[in-house]
NUFIRO-84718 format. One line per 2 residues: number of its first residue (from 0); their letters; for each residue y, x, z of N, C-alpha, C. Coordinates in nm, 4 decimals. Layout:
N
NUM> a> Y X Z Y X Z Y X Z | ...
END
This chain:
139
0> ml> -0.8118 -2.5952 1.2354 -0.7005 -2.5115 1.1943 -0.7091 -2.3730 1.2583 | -0.7419 -2.3659 1.3860 -0.7535 -2.2366 1.4528 -0.8607 -2.1516 1.3864
2> tn> -0.9677 -2.2147 1.3400 -1.0732 -2.1418 1.2705 -1.0181 -2.0748 1.1457 | -0.9343 -2.1446 1.0715 -0.8740 -2.0861 0.9506 -0.7872 -1.9660 0.9851
4> il> -0.7142 -1.9749 1.0934 -0.6278 -1.8644 1.1350 -0.7119 -1.7446 1.1760 | -0.8191 -1.7690 1.2496 -0.9047 -1.6604 1.2965 -0.9748 -1.5877 1.1829
6> dy> -0.9895 -1.6531 1.0676 -1.0493 -1.5873 0.9514 -0.9698 -1.4645 0.9094 | -0.8408 -1.4638 0.9338 -0.7545 -1.3525 0.8927 -0.7543 -1.2377 0.9931
8> kd> -0.8044 -1.2622 1.1122 -0.8003 -1.1619 1.2192 -0.8709 -1.0329 1.1793 | -0.9842 -1.0458 1.1125 -1.0644 -0.9293 1.0769 -1.0281 -0.8703 0.9419
10> ge> -0.9273 -0.9235 0.8759 -0.8836 -0.8706 0.7480 -0.9436 -0.9441 0.6299 | -0.9031 -0.8992 0.5134 -0.9416 -0.9619 0.3874 -0.9782 -0.8513 0.2892
12> ev> -1.0798 -0.8737 0.2083 -1.1166 -0.7747 0.1073 -1.0169 -0.7798 -0.0071 | -0.9644 -0.6616 -0.0402 -0.8607 -0.6503 -0.1425 -0.8982 -0.5362 -0.2368
14> sl> -0.8904 -0.5612 -0.3659 -0.9187 -0.4599 -0.4667 -0.7916 -0.3786 -0.4919 | -0.8050 -0.2467 -0.4809 -0.6921 -0.1550 -0.5027 -0.7314 -0.0518 -0.6074
16> pg> -0.6314 0.0114 -0.6696 -0.6650 0.1196 -0.7626 -0.7400 0.2288 -0.6870 | -0.8436 0.2840 -0.7488 -0.9235 0.3864 -0.6825 -0.8740 0.5270 -0.7108
18> wg> -0.9569 0.6216 -0.6773 -0.9214 0.7619 -0.6997 -0.9496 0.8019 -0.8432 | -1.0305 0.7274 -0.9132 -1.0608 0.7523 -1.0544 -1.0187 0.6315 -1.1359
20> ne> -1.1002 0.5946 -1.2307 -1.0692 0.4805 -1.3169 -1.1135 0.3472 -1.2579 | -1.1991 0.3513 -1.1576 -1.2539 0.2298 -1.0977 -1.1690 0.1844 -0.9793
22> dv> -1.1531 0.0528 -0.9655 -1.0893 -0.0010 -0.8457 -1.1848 0.0130 -0.7282 | -1.1305 0.0124 -0.6076 -1.2110 0.0142 -0.4857 -1.1706 -0.1062 -0.4013
24> vf> -1.2625 -0.1522 -0.3200 -1.2350 -0.2661 -0.2347 -1.2180 -0.2170 -0.0917 | -1.1050 -0.2500 -0.0341 -1.0761 -0.2189 0.1051 -1.0664 -0.3498 0.1815
26> kl> -1.0939 -0.3447 0.3090 -1.0676 -0.4590 0.3952 -0.9356 -0.4296 0.4645 | -0.8372 -0.5174 0.4400 -0.7016 -0.4967 0.4916 -0.6590 -0.6141 0.5786
28> kr> -0.5718 -0.5854 0.6726 -0.5038 -0.6915 0.7462 -0.3548 -0.6787 0.7167 | -0.2806 -0.7820 0.7503 -0.1374 -0.7841 0.7201 -0.0549 -0.7773 0.8490
30> ps> -0.0351 -0.6554 0.9016 0.0457 -0.6457 1.0230 0.1919 -0.6759 0.9928 | 0.2603 -0.7268 1.0917 0.4028 -0.7538 1.0777 0.4802 -0.6238 1.0935
32> il> 0.5690 -0.5953 1.0005 0.6521 -0.4749 1.0107 0.7417 -0.4851 1.1341 | 0.7893 -0.6045 1.1632 0.8707 -0.6233 1.2840 0.7902 -0.5942 1.4098
34> sl> 0.6648 -0.6384 1.4139 0.5796 -0.6112 1.5300 0.5511 -0.4620 1.5436 | 0.5295 -0.3939 1.4312 0.5085 -0.2490 1.4354 0.6300 -0.1792 1.4960
36> aa> 0.7482 -0.2241 1.4567 0.8714 -0.1662 1.5107 0.8832 -0.1968 1.6602 | 0.8541 -0.3203 1.6978 0.8686 -0.3626 1.8376 0.7739 -0.2879 1.9304
38> kg> 0.6520 -0.2597 1.8851 0.5567 -0.1917 1.9728 0.5678 -0.0392 1.9650 | 0.6632 0.0112 1.8886 0.6877 0.1550 1.8836 0.6014 0.2315 1.7856
40> si> 0.5302 0.1626 1.6973 0.4471 0.2312 1.5984 0.5302 0.3015 1.4925 | 0.6514 0.2534 1.4728 0.7428 0.3167 1.3768 0.8451 0.3964 1.4572
42> pn> 0.8441 0.5287 1.4445 0.9388 0.6109 1.5219 1.0837 0.5782 1.4862 | 1.1721 0.6003 1.5805 1.3146 0.5723 1.5588 1.3684 0.6416 1.4342
44> al> 1.3211 0.7616 1.4083 1.3705 0.8369 1.2920 1.3379 0.7657 1.1605 | 1.2358 0.6810 1.1595 1.1961 0.6112 1.0374 1.2388 0.4651 1.0372
46> mg> 1.3067 0.4219 1.1415 1.3442 0.2815 1.1531 1.4358 0.2362 1.0389 | 1.5257 0.3223 0.9942 1.6139 0.2877 0.8821 1.5350 0.2599 0.7555
48> va> 1.4344 0.3420 0.7294 1.3495 0.3228 0.6117 1.2713 0.1929 0.6262 | 1.2174 0.1685 0.7458 1.1413 0.0454 0.7686 1.2302 -0.0770 0.7475
50> ck> 1.3546 -0.0700 0.7921 1.4479 -0.1823 0.7719 1.4746 -0.2056 0.6240 | 1.4925 -0.0973 0.5488 1.5155 -0.1123 0.4048 1.3925 -0.1721 0.3368
52> lf> 1.2733 -0.1268 0.3778 1.1506 -0.1831 0.3209 1.1386 -0.3306 0.3557 | 1.1708 -0.3644 0.4791 1.1600 -0.5029 0.5251 1.2535 -0.5939 0.4454
54> ns> 1.3699 -0.5439 0.4122 1.4702 -0.6236 0.3410 1.4651 -0.6063 0.1895 | 1.3627 -0.5410 0.1367 1.3605 -0.5078 -0.0057 1.2885 -0.6107 -0.0916
56> dg> 1.2478 -0.7234 -0.0349 1.1787 -0.8285 -0.1088 1.0532 -0.7767 -0.1795 | 0.9801 -0.6886 -0.1095 0.8532 -0.6409 -0.1649 0.8643 -0.5293 -0.2657
58> kv> 0.9819 -0.4755 -0.2865 0.9986 -0.3657 -0.3812 1.0160 -0.2366 -0.3022 | 0.9500 -0.1315 -0.3453 0.9663 -0.0024 -0.2800 1.0976 0.0562 -0.3304
60> ft> 1.1882 0.0824 -0.2383 1.3199 0.1305 -0.2786 1.3152 0.2789 -0.3134 | 1.4171 0.3264 -0.3821 1.4163 0.4647 -0.4293 1.5279 0.5489 -0.3694
62> eg> 1.6061 0.4924 -0.2799 1.7140 0.5709 -0.2217 1.6704 0.6279 -0.0876 | 1.7388 0.7318 -0.0427 1.7049 0.7918 0.0857 1.6046 0.9043 0.0692
64> kf> 1.5543 0.9523 0.1837 1.4628 1.0653 0.1832 1.3218 1.0200 0.1455 | 1.2683 1.0816 0.0445 1.1358 1.0485 -0.0054 1.0300 1.0716 0.1031
66> ed> 1.0482 1.1780 0.1807 0.9543 1.2094 0.2884 0.9476 1.0949 0.3901 | 1.0620 1.0374 0.4229 1.0650 0.9263 0.5181 0.9950 0.8028 0.4617
68> la> 1.0124 0.7778 0.3335 0.9430 0.6668 0.2689 0.7916 0.6883 0.2767 | 0.7469 0.8101 0.2459 0.6040 0.8410 0.2500 0.5481 0.8224 0.3910
70> kt> 0.6195 0.8685 0.4905 0.5738 0.8544 0.6287 0.5657 0.7073 0.6696 | 0.6632 0.6292 0.6289 0.6655 0.4876 0.6647 0.5527 0.4116 0.5962
72> lt> 0.5313 0.4374 0.4672 0.4205 0.3720 0.3962 0.2857 0.4125 0.4560 | 0.2748 0.5359 0.5027 0.1520 0.5821 0.5661 0.1271 0.5099 0.6980
74> ii> 0.2315 0.4908 0.7773 0.2179 0.4161 0.9031 0.1703 0.2741 0.8747 | 0.2298 0.2112 0.7750 0.1898 0.0746 0.7384 0.0441 0.0726 0.6930
76> ak> 0.0029 0.1716 0.6136 -0.1358 0.1784 0.5669 -0.2316 0.1986 0.6841 | -0.1968 0.2867 0.7776 -0.2836 0.3105 0.8941 -0.3058 0.1823 0.9730
78> es> -0.2018 0.1027 0.9865 -0.2119 -0.0220 1.0626 -0.2834 -0.1318 0.9836 | -0.2875 -0.1189 0.8518 -0.3432 -0.2232 0.7652 -0.4906 -0.2055 0.7349
80> lv> -0.5359 -0.0816 0.7260 -0.6737 -0.0540 0.6858 -0.7717 -0.0906 0.7965 | -0.8647 -0.1805 0.7642 -0.9689 -0.2214 0.8576 -1.0978 -0.1469 0.8245
82> sp> -1.1347 -0.1485 0.6967 -1.2562 -0.0820 0.6537 -1.2424 -0.0394 0.5080 | -1.2501 0.0862 0.4783 -1.2591 0.1952 0.5730 -1.1258 0.2117 0.6459
84> tf> -1.1300 0.2764 0.7603 -1.0057 0.3033 0.8317 -0.9368 0.4243 0.7693 | -0.8132 0.4444 0.8054 -0.7386 0.5607 0.7568 -0.8125 0.6881 0.7966
86> kd> -0.8636 0.6912 0.9203 -0.9368 0.8084 0.9692 -1.0647 0.8291 0.8883 | -1.1346 0.7212 0.8542 -1.2558 0.7323 0.7714 -1.2243 0.8014 0.6385
88> ie> -1.1128 0.7644 0.5798 -1.0727 0.8223 0.4508 -1.0416 0.9705 0.4676 | -0.9664 1.0040 0.5723 -0.9349 1.1449 0.5997 -1.0617 1.2256 0.6291
90> da> -1.1527 1.1678 0.7093 -1.2772 1.2370 0.7431 -1.3630 1.2635 0.6201 | -1.3480 1.1804 0.5171 -1.4214 1.1993 0.3919 -1.3545 1.3042 0.3027
92> gl> -1.2429 1.3603 0.3496 -1.1725 1.4622 0.2723 -1.0831 1.4052 0.1643 | -1.0496 1.2770 0.1761 -0.9643 1.2109 0.0774 -0.8314 1.1736 0.1401
94> cl> -0.7370 1.1389 0.0566 -0.6118 1.0807 0.1039 -0.5774 0.9644 0.0106 | -0.5024 0.8711 0.0631 -0.4616 0.7570 -0.0184 -0.3682 0.8037 -0.1289
96> td> -0.3861 0.7494 -0.2471 -0.2978 0.7842 -0.3587 -0.1652 0.7089 -0.3446 | -0.0683 0.7482 -0.4229 0.0606 0.6784 -0.4243 0.0422 0.5321 -0.4619
98> dm> -0.0426 0.5057 -0.5624 -0.0696 0.3671 -0.6028 -0.1299 0.2875 -0.4882 | -0.2231 0.3488 -0.4154 -0.2864 0.2801 -0.3029 -0.1847 0.2452 -0.1949
100> lt> -0.1011 0.3440 -0.1589 0.0006 0.3201 -0.0556 0.0958 0.2090 -0.0970 | 0.1371 0.2107 -0.2228 0.2292 0.1084 -0.2724 0.1623 -0.0291 -0.2734
102> ci> 0.0375 -0.0339 -0.3172 -0.0334 -0.1620 -0.3215 -0.0601 -0.2167 -0.1812 | -0.0920 -0.1299 -0.0873 -0.1118 -0.1746 0.0514 0.0183 -0.2333 0.1044
104> ym> 0.1298 -0.1657 0.0778 0.2598 -0.2183 0.1201 0.2865 -0.3548 0.0566 | 0.2574 -0.3677 -0.0735 0.2773 -0.4951 -0.1425 0.1911 -0.6044 -0.0795
106> yv> 0.0685 -0.5706 -0.0462 -0.0206 -0.6680 0.0165 0.0320 -0.7102 0.1540 | 0.0760 -0.6136 0.2325 0.1260 -0.6440 0.3674 0.2470 -0.7361 0.3605
108> tk> 0.3379 -0.7110 0.2676 0.4613 -0.7893 0.2629 0.4475 -0.9212 0.1898 | 0.3602 -0.9287 0.0906 0.3562 -1.0493 0.0077 0.2190 -1.1124 -0.0065
110> ga> 0.1135 -1.0464 0.0399 -0.0194 -1.1037 0.0314 -0.0901 -1.0731 -0.0988 | -0.2143 -1.1197 -0.1071 -0.2998 -1.0893 -0.2213 -0.2462 -1.1472 -0.3517
112> tr> -0.1813 -1.2628 -0.3452 -0.1290 -1.3249 -0.4675 -0.0225 -1.2366 -0.5308 | 0.0692 -1.1875 -0.4502 0.1753 -1.0998 -0.5007 0.1165 -0.9687 -0.5515
114> la> 0.0167 -0.9173 -0.4814 -0.0468 -0.7936 -0.5239 -0.1133 -0.8114 -0.6598 | -0.1785 -0.9239 -0.6811 -0.2431 -0.9504 -0.8099 -0.1395 -0.9553 -0.9217
116> tf> -0.0257 -1.0168 -0.8951 0.0817 -1.0218 -0.9942 0.1321 -0.8816 -1.0253 | 0.1541 -0.8024 -0.9209 0.2010 -0.6654 -0.9361 0.1003 -0.5832 -1.0154
118> rg> -0.0283 -0.5942 -0.9812 -0.1321 -0.5189 -1.0502 -0.1425 -0.5619 -1.1959 | -0.1200 -0.6912 -1.2229 -0.1252 -0.7403 -1.3602 -0.0139 -0.6821 -1.4451
120> lv> 0.1020 -0.6650 -1.3845 0.2154 -0.6084 -1.4571 0.1968 -0.4600 -1.4808 | 0.1498 -0.3900 -1.3784 0.1381 -0.2450 -1.3867 0.0045 -0.2044 -1.4468
122> gn> -0.1033 -0.2705 -1.4043 -0.2366 -0.2330 -1.4494 -0.2755 -0.0990 -1.3917 | -0.3933 -0.0543 -1.4248 -0.4351 0.0778 -1.3822 -0.3754 0.1755 -1.4824
124> lg> -0.2875 0.2586 -1.4350 -0.2134 0.3465 -1.5246 -0.3003 0.4565 -1.5830 | -0.4180 0.4782 -1.5287 -0.5124 0.5741 -1.5866 -0.4493 0.7087 -1.6114
126> sd> -0.4158 0.7796 -1.5056 -0.3444 0.9060 -1.5185 -0.4313 1.0167 -1.5764 | -0.5532 0.9851 -1.6174 -0.6407 1.0883 -1.6702 -0.6538 1.0836 -1.8226
128> sn> -0.5556 1.0270 -1.8914 -0.5651 1.0106 -2.0368 -0.5380 1.1397 -2.1132 | -0.4878 1.2431 -2.0481 -0.4624 1.3736 -2.1101 -0.3762 1.3648 -2.2356
130> ge> -0.2857 1.2702 -2.2376 -0.1925 1.2585 -2.3484 -0.2459 1.1870 -2.4703 | -0.3652 1.1292 -2.4593 -0.4194 1.0559 -2.5727 -0.3255 0.9422 -2.6099
132> gv> -0.3030 0.9218 -2.7354 -0.2185 0.8130 -2.7815 -0.0701 0.8494 -2.7880 | -0.0345 0.9697 -2.7458 0.1045 1.0123 -2.7527 0.1271 1.0722 -2.8918
134> pd> 0.2292 1.0229 -2.9653 0.2509 1.0749 -3.1003 0.2885 1.2233 -3.0975 | 0.2535 1.2948 -3.2067 0.2860 1.4372 -3.2157 0.4357 1.4608 -3.2274
136> ka> 0.5051 1.3693 -3.2966 0.6493 1.3841 -3.3165 0.7228 1.2673 -3.2535 | 0.8424 1.2973 -3.2067 0.9270 1.1897 -3.1536 0.9739 1.1031 -3.2699
138> e> 0.9843 0.9748 -3.2442 1.0292 0.8848 -3.3522 1.1759 0.8597 -3.3423
END
């Protein structure tokens, strides 16, 4: 049993939406939001947002300051990313997309099964469609 538990220590490979049309695989771990708060990783100014996220049943809430939500999701992502690390991504001149941050949060709170369900519902939104398929006139 201890061997099974130790398998999670180094993280799990998780497919997330990429920067283009292709998914990317990250190695993520699932830190406890409560533990992050207890060890001071979440600043007091963001504690209210973290509490709302913790009590939101895996849904990203829409009330409050958007900046605080972004900062909190970023803290969670920094603590979750094993490979590449958050710093590796920044050093490459990239930043996590909104979809990536949301999916990392979903993975941390509900695991890979919940993330797969979420991804199945949303799919890759493909923000590069340039309006293809949009009718010329409103119906």
